[in-house]
ROVEXFI-109699 format. One record per residue (C-alpha): x, y, z; residue in three letters. Coordinates in steps of 0.05 Angstrom, whole numbers, padded with zeros to 5 digits, always signed. Example, Ala and Ser with C-alpha at 12.3 -4.5 7.8 and 13.67 -1.06 7.14 Angstrom:
% residues 2
+00246-00090+00156ALA +00273-00021+00143SER 
This chain:
% residues 585
+00034+00502-00445UNK +00063+00570-00464UNK +00105+00606-00412UNK +00058+00666-00407UNK +00001+00619-00388UNK +00046+00584-00338UNK +00063+00651-00306UNK -00009+00671-00303UNK -00026+00607-00266UNK +00032+00619-00219UNK +00007+00689-00202UNK -00062+00659-00191UNK -00034+00609-00142UNK +00004+00663-00104UNK -00063+00699-00094UNK -00098+00636-00070UNK -00045+00605-00025UNK -00051+00628+00048UNK +00012+00593+00074UNK +00072+00640+00064UNK +00122+00583+00060UNK +00091+00558-00004UNK +00068+00625-00031UNK +00137+00656-00024UNK +00169+00596-00059UNK +00129+00610-00122UNK +00138+00685-00117UNK +00213+00674-00116UNK +00210+00632-00180UNK +00169+00686-00214UNK +00219+00739-00193UNK +00276+00696-00220UNK +00238+00682-00284UNK +00253+00608-00276UNK +00212+00582-00334UNK +00232+00509-00326UNK +00214+00505-00252UNK +00150+00543-00262UNK +00129+00499-00320UNK +00138+00436-00279UNK +00095+00465-00223UNK +00040+00493-00266UNK +00035+00456-00333UNK -00020+00414-00301UNK -00058+00406-00236UNK -00037+00351-00187UNK -00085+00296-00205UNK -00137+00274-00154UNK -00138+00201-00173UNK -00183+00143-00153UNK -00148+00139-00085UNK -00134+00212-00071UNK -00073+00256-00078UNK +00002+00243-00081UNK +00057+00288-00105UNK +00120+00327-00091UNK +00114+00378-00034UNK +00119+00450-00057UNK +00084+00511-00083UNK +00043+00504-00146UNK -00020+00470-00173UNK +00022+00409-00191UNK +00049+00401-00120UNK +00025+00380-00051UNK +00012+00443-00011UNK -00043+00473+00034UNK -00083+00504-00022UNK -00084+00439-00064UNK -00105+00401-00001UNK -00160+00451+00015UNK -00186+00450-00056UNK -00188+00373-00059UNK -00221+00370+00009UNK -00273+00420-00013UNK -00292+00374-00070UNK -00295+00314-00023UNK -00338+00354+00026UNK -00385+00374-00030UNK -00393+00301-00050UNK -00405+00279+00022UNK -00459+00332+00029UNK -00493+00316-00037UNK -00487+00241-00043UNK -00473+00205+00023UNK -00546+00202+00044UNK -00525+00220+00115UNK -00561+00277+00150UNK -00503+00293+00197UNK -00440+00268+00162UNK -00374+00262+00198UNK -00301+00249+00180UNK -00237+00222+00212UNK -00168+00247+00194UNK -00101+00216+00212UNK -00030+00232+00188UNK +00040+00203+00189UNK +00109+00232+00200UNK +00120+00264+00132UNK +00137+00337+00124UNK +00075+00381+00131UNK +00030+00321+00146UNK +00001+00353+00208UNK -00009+00419+00170UNK -00045+00385+00113UNK -00088+00344+00161UNK -00111+00407+00198UNK -00125+00444+00133UNK -00170+00387+00110UNK -00205+00385+00178UNK -00221+00459+00176UNK -00250+00454+00106UNK -00295+00397+00130UNK -00315+00440+00189UNK -00335+00498+00144UNK -00379+00449+00106UNK -00413+00429+00171UNK -00380+00360+00172UNK -00359+00341+00243UNK -00287+00318+00240UNK -00246+00275+00287UNK -00172+00293+00282UNK -00118+00251+00315UNK -00075+00291+00363UNK -00010+00265+00332UNK +00013+00215+00280UNK -00022+00148+00276UNK -00017+00086+00230UNK -00061+00082+00169UNK -00096+00018+00194UNK -00117+00057+00256UNK -00151+00109+00212UNK -00190+00053+00177UNK -00208+00024+00245UNK -00230+00093+00270UNK -00276+00107+00211UNK -00313+00043+00228UNK -00311+00051+00303UNK -00337+00123+00300UNK -00387+00106+00245UNK -00358+00163+00204UNK -00380+00179+00133UNK -00310+00188+00105UNK -00237+00190+00126UNK -00170+00217+00103UNK -00100+00195+00121UNK -00045+00244+00101UNK +00013+00203+00077UNK +00055+00186+00016UNK +00066+00116+00043UNK +00136+00092+00025UNK +00154+00145-00026UNK +00217+00188-00019UNK +00216+00246+00031UNK +00199+00300-00020UNK +00130+00269-00029UNK +00065+00274+00010UNK -00007+00260-00006UNK -00072+00235+00023UNK -00116+00175+00015UNK -00192+00178+00020UNK -00235+00126+00056UNK -00310+00114+00057UNK -00356+00093+00113UNK -00337+00019+00110UNK -00265+00038+00129UNK -00238+00021+00060UNK -00207+00066+00008UNK -00258+00093-00041UNK -00279+00052-00101UNK -00334+00059-00154UNK -00381+00094-00155UNK -00352+00141-00103UNK -00282+00149-00133UNK -00301+00177-00201UNK -00357+00220-00172UNK -00309+00250-00120UNK -00259+00264-00175UNK -00312+00303-00214UNK -00329+00344-00152UNK -00256+00360-00139UNK -00245+00380-00211UNK -00305+00427-00206UNK -00273+00467-00150UNK -00232+00527-00173UNK -00221+00580-00120UNK -00286+00573-00080UNK -00256+00540-00019UNK -00285+00553+00050UNK -00248+00541+00115UNK -00259+00557+00189UNK -00207+00579+00240UNK -00189+00523+00287UNK -00216+00557+00350UNK -00283+00569+00316UNK -00287+00497+00291UNK -00273+00470+00360UNK -00321+00518+00394UNK -00377+00495+00347UNK -00361+00422+00360UNK -00342+00411+00288UNK -00269+00393+00304UNK -00256+00341+00358UNK -00187+00317+00377UNK -00180+00242+00389UNK -00126+00195+00413UNK -00136+00145+00471UNK -00209+00132+00456UNK -00187+00099+00391UNK -00116+00078+00410UNK -00141+00031+00465UNK -00193-00009+00426UNK -00147-00011+00365UNK -00089-00040+00405UNK -00136-00089+00440UNK -00162-00112+00372UNK -00093-00123+00343UNK -00072-00164+00403UNK -00136-00205+00399UNK -00114-00232+00332UNK -00057-00270+00363UNK -00077-00342+00348UNK -00036-00374+00404UNK -00036-00323+00460UNK -00018-00376+00511UNK +00046-00392+00471UNK +00064-00318+00472UNK +00054-00313+00547UNK +00094-00376+00561UNK +00151-00370+00510UNK +00148-00299+00482UNK +00212-00275+00515UNK +00252-00329+00480UNK +00241-00296+00412UNK +00288-00237+00403UNK +00259-00184+00357UNK +00290-00121+00328UNK +00239-00070+00303UNK +00245-00006+00263UNK +00188+00042+00246UNK +00233+00075+00194UNK +00220+00143+00227UNK +00145+00133+00219UNK +00080+00120+00256UNK +00091+00046+00271UNK +00124+00061+00337UNK +00056+00084+00363UNK +00025+00015+00359UNK +00070-00041+00336UNK +00121-00039+00392UNK +00066-00031+00444UNK +00027-00091+00418UNK +00088-00136+00416UNK +00111-00117+00486UNK +00043-00125+00517UNK +00038-00195+00487UNK +00102-00214+00523UNK +00152-00209+00466UNK +00223-00182+00473UNK +00232-00123+00427UNK +00293-00079+00414UNK +00280-00016+00374UNK +00330+00013+00325UNK +00347+00078+00362UNK +00369+00118+00301UNK +00302+00105+00267UNK +00255+00108+00327UNK +00235+00181+00326UNK +00187+00208+00273UNK +00224+00247+00220UNK +00196+00265+00152UNK +00266+00273+00123UNK +00280+00199+00136UNK +00354+00215+00147UNK +00379+00144+00155UNK +00350+00114+00092UNK +00347+00130+00018UNK +00275+00106+00015UNK +00232+00092+00076UNK +00207+00028+00045UNK +00212-00040+00079UNK +00214-00071+00010UNK +00284-00041+00001UNK +00343-00080+00030UNK +00379-00015+00046UNK +00321+00008+00090UNK +00333-00052+00136UNK +00408-00044+00140UNK +00411-00012+00209UNK +00360-00061+00237UNK +00399-00121+00211UNK +00464-00094+00238UNK +00431-00085+00307UNK +00399-00154+00302UNK +00467-00184+00290UNK +00496-00151+00352UNK +00435-00171+00393UNK +00434-00242+00365UNK +00361-00231+00347UNK +00317-00282+00311UNK +00272-00234+00273UNK +00274-00164+00243UNK +00209-00126+00233UNK +00203-00061+00194UNK +00142-00018+00178UNK +00136+00039+00129UNK +00121+00111+00150UNK +00045+00102+00154UNK +00052+00030+00180UNK +00009-00007+00130UNK +00067-00047+00100UNK +00110-00097+00137UNK +00178-00124+00117UNK +00220-00176+00154UNK +00288-00209+00156UNK +00303-00274+00192UNK +00366-00302+00223UNK +00405-00354+00184UNK +00475-00383+00189UNK +00524-00325+00181UNK +00473-00268+00180UNK +00402-00251+00160UNK +00359-00266+00100UNK +00310-00216+00073UNK +00240-00244+00062UNK +00201-00216+00003UNK +00128-00195+00006UNK +00107-00257-00032UNK +00147-00302+00013UNK +00119-00272+00077UNK +00050-00276+00046UNK +00060-00350+00034UNK +00085-00362+00105UNK +00027-00324+00135UNK -00024-00358+00091UNK +00000-00426+00113UNK +00006-00406+00186UNK -00063-00373+00191UNK -00099-00430+00156UNK -00061-00487+00189UNK -00069-00456+00258UNK -00142-00442+00250UNK -00153-00513+00226UNK -00113-00543+00284UNK -00152-00501+00334UNK -00219-00516+00303UNK -00228-00443+00283UNK -00230-00451+00207UNK -00299-00430+00183UNK -00343-00473+00139UNK -00333-00430+00077UNK -00263-00400+00084UNK -00240-00348+00035UNK -00171-00323+00016UNK -00160-00261-00027UNK -00099-00239-00066UNK -00084-00190-00121UNK -00072-00211-00193UNK +00002-00195-00189UNK +00012-00235-00124UNK +00047-00303-00128UNK +00003-00363-00141UNK +00040-00400-00086UNK -00010-00368-00038UNK -00067-00395-00080UNK -00040-00466-00077UNK -00031-00462-00002UNK -00101-00434+00012UNK -00135-00483-00034UNK -00101-00541+00002UNK -00141-00520+00064UNK -00206-00519+00025UNK -00209-00444+00017UNK -00241-00409-00042UNK -00190-00362-00073UNK -00208-00295-00104UNK -00161-00254-00148UNK -00173-00179-00148UNK -00142-00120-00181UNK -00079-00089-00151UNK -00098-00045-00092UNK -00120-00066-00023UNK -00186-00030-00032UNK -00209-00088-00076UNK -00193-00138-00021UNK -00234-00094+00026UNK -00292-00092-00024UNK -00294-00168-00025UNK -00297-00170+00051UNK -00357-00124+00050UNK -00392-00168-00001UNK -00378-00230+00041UNK -00421-00200+00096UNK -00481-00215+00053UNK -00457-00279+00018UNK -00442-00321+00079UNK -00370-00333+00059UNK -00318-00322+00114UNK -00256-00281+00102UNK -00194-00312+00133UNK -00134-00277+00103UNK -00114-00231+00045UNK -00048-00204+00019UNK -00012-00170-00038UNK +00059-00177-00062UNK +00078-00106-00041UNK +00084-00125+00032UNK +00010-00115+00050UNK -00028-00164+00094UNK -00094-00166+00130UNK -00113-00218+00182UNK -00176-00185+00209UNK -00238-00149+00185UNK -00241-00092+00236UNK -00191-00057+00190UNK -00206-00053+00116UNK -00136-00037+00090UNK -00068-00070+00094UNK -00046-00071+00167UNK +00026-00076+00189UNK +00006-00074+00263UNK -00035-00137+00266UNK +00010-00170+00214UNK +00070-00157+00259UNK +00033-00191+00317UNK +00017-00253+00276UNK +00086-00254+00242UNK +00121-00252+00310UNK +00076-00307+00336UNK +00091-00349+00274UNK +00166-00340+00283UNK +00159-00361+00356UNK +00118-00422+00339UNK +00170-00445+00289UNK +00227-00429+00337UNK +00198-00473+00393UNK +00184-00526+00341UNK +00258-00529+00324UNK +00258-00494+00257UNK +00266-00425+00228UNK +00219-00387+00182UNK +00267-00402+00125UNK +00262-00477+00141UNK +00186-00470+00138UNK +00189-00432+00072UNK +00231-00486+00041UNK +00182-00538+00065UNK +00126-00500+00030UNK +00168-00498-00034UNK +00178-00573-00031UNK +00104-00585-00022UNK +00074-00534-00070UNK +00131-00516-00117UNK +00185-00464-00113UNK +00167-00393-00135UNK +00211-00334-00153UNK +00185-00264-00167UNK +00216-00200-00192UNK +00190-00130-00203UNK +00220-00084-00255UNK +00199-00010-00259UNK +00214+00047-00306UNK +00200+00119-00288UNK +00166+00168-00336UNK +00177+00239-00311UNK +00158+00307-00335UNK +00104+00331-00382UNK +00117+00276-00433UNK +00116+00220-00382UNK +00042+00203-00385UNK +00043+00202-00461UNK +00103+00155-00461UNK +00070+00108-00412UNK +00006+00106-00453UNK +00046+00093-00517UNK +00083+00034-00486UNK +00018+00002-00461UNK -00014+00013-00529UNK +00044-00022-00564UNK +00039-00081-00517UNK -00035-00088-00533UNK -00027-00082-00608UNK +00035-00126-00614UNK +00041-00170-00551UNK +00106-00209-00544UNK +00102-00281-00567UNK +00158-00305-00521UNK +00183-00286-00452UNK +00247-00316-00426UNK +00247-00371-00478UNK +00176-00394-00460UNK +00118-00382-00507UNK +00060-00337-00489UNK -00003-00380-00484UNK -00054-00327-00463UNK -00057-00251-00458UNK -00106-00224-00406UNK -00127-00152-00417UNK -00161-00125-00355UNK -00180-00061-00390UNK -00224-00096-00441UNK -00240-00157-00397UNK -00216-00203-00452UNK -00169-00262-00456UNK -00131-00276-00520UNK -00112-00348-00537UNK -00049-00339-00577UNK -00053-00408-00611UNK -00119-00392-00644UNK -00123-00317-00640UNK -00191-00322-00608UNK -00215-00275-00554UNK -00265-00287-00498UNK -00294-00236-00450UNK -00283-00276-00386UNK -00251-00228-00336UNK -00303-00208-00284UNK -00266-00150-00252UNK -00270-00074-00257UNK -00234-00045-00317UNK -00161-00032-00304UNK -00101-00015-00347UNK -00066-00082-00335UNK -00039-00135-00383UNK -00020-00205-00361UNK +00019-00256-00402UNK +00011-00330-00384UNK +00069-00373-00408UNK +00077-00446-00427UNK +00121-00460-00367UNK +00067-00431-00319UNK +00105-00367-00310UNK +00064-00303-00308UNK +00085-00233-00330UNK +00040-00174-00311UNK +00048-00102-00331UNK +00012-00040-00307UNK +00023+00034-00297UNK +00031+00051-00223UNK -00029+00083-00190UNK +00014+00126-00144UNK +00078+00142-00182UNK +00097+00159-00255UNK +00122+00088-00268UNK +00105+00026-00308UNK +00114-00037-00268UNK +00128-00108-00293UNK +00115-00166-00245UNK +00148-00231-00264UNK +00133-00297-00229UNK +00166-00363-00246UNK +00155-00430-00212UNK +00176-00503-00211UNK +00135-00566-00200UNK +00127-00593-00128UNK +00178-00641-00102UNK +00240-00609-00133UNK +00295-00595-00082UNK +00301-00522-00063UNK +00373-00518-00088UNK +00356-00547-00156UNK +00293-00504-00162UNK +00329-00440-00145UNK +00383-00452-00197UNK +00330-00466-00250UNK +00289-00405-00230UNK +00349-00359-00230UNK +00364-00378-00302UNK +00292-00369-00324UNK +00283-00303-00288UNK +00347-00276-00318UNK +00320-00289-00388UNK +00252-00259-00370UNK +00283-00196-00342UNK +00326-00188-00404UNK +00263-00190-00447UNK +00228-00139-00402UNK +00288-00093-00406UNK +00281-00097-00482UNK +00208-00076-00477UNK +00226-00019-00430UNK +00275+00006-00483UNK +00215+00020-00529UNK +00207+00085-00491UNK +00268+00115-00525UNK +00262+00078-00592UNK 
């Protein structure tokens, strides 16, 4: 885009933006004639994707700011009015601790109000799973949570939910995108006092907090164990400056568990001053919690991300603490939920387990051993939620679902990943193993011995700037046209293309259309040694992600299996690094 056009768009934004903090930022760039900064903010519009918005906070059409939020919400409101089929639609809005989250939440609420959509706005920050719960409890038409999840502090965004409490999927997602794209400057908004006077803006807190907390506690499978022995499990918890403190600590304490909070990370703070990334997947994010756990001689560390939908843990071991990956915790929870329900006579006749296509197959093996039917869905918890909705008509019974990126769901009152209820069940699981004379690591090793040892790795490469999207597309195109024949020394047996729905048999070159899932830009390579390599562009960041999973046969000792898997994974990662280098070749 030529600089004159960029400047024209910048001047247009200055006219449209009502918030002086963002308007003045762009005015200063225009006055300084900063062509590079202006181009980055105006060469395109921040994309409203199939889940909503996410981007760097700042002035400009390619940034998260009040005008961009109002414009997107106007499009969503237009869609709700035209297509929801509801005479008196309503919405719920929640937000986390990120910078300007409360501002963006109120801006969205006042646009809804101007459209005649009654909006329930939380009085302060709340976890994402509580937003999902509230949409269902209040029988709302739609919902928004203002968050950028676990992204760095310069980001914010919002996710859109539909009346079932799940993030939007087809046909709503693409139709909402079209409505948002059709909005230019025609954005209508009420003043807060007027919206409240007309009953179009209602503040909520305890009326949802209490039933949500009660629900989360109700999913404790062995409440009598918690009451009798809960104080013997020592837990350190960190909300990573986010919304988890509102619910997680309360639930654990009310169930009788002993919880020590990391004081430096307890208060909400959108700058996340104690961590590089507020992401429980990152070892560095748990550093303070593990140090405190060592001093307190704790058994378990729990960490939730800023909007409290992801849960990370570390467990005590000889000489320190071991970080547990998302796949490992998923395996432990799958086994605990199914085995406990079976032991208590609570396993339904047609149990179902759901995982994403990039989640370890260890969970599949565990769930199938309890007679569960296993469904693989595309990456994104909204697809797990969609399956739950479909089960309401099929007679199948959802028991548990998870994804490798630290997302778990043990109930159906929430239709998104839920760190609150997952923390309850994880703490109970740790206590059950503790009183049984073993640690969670002991239990994980027992699962490896029974089902095979699994090792996973994720490798990402960022693609920034105006050329980034083209480079990502080029890399995916090259992988489709010339797929690798070998990964890590093991031959590629099949290539699954989730965009075309086809599976390629490499031995014969034949293709079959056998993937019954929505189209998605994902490739999956199935290897001779049962390893799986998946690759997809991120849906929330300008990155391409590779997911590698290697496994051994059951019965191999953990020590031997880990040595073998380390060697195999090292070779796989080297091959992936070679593919990533295509970007600059």
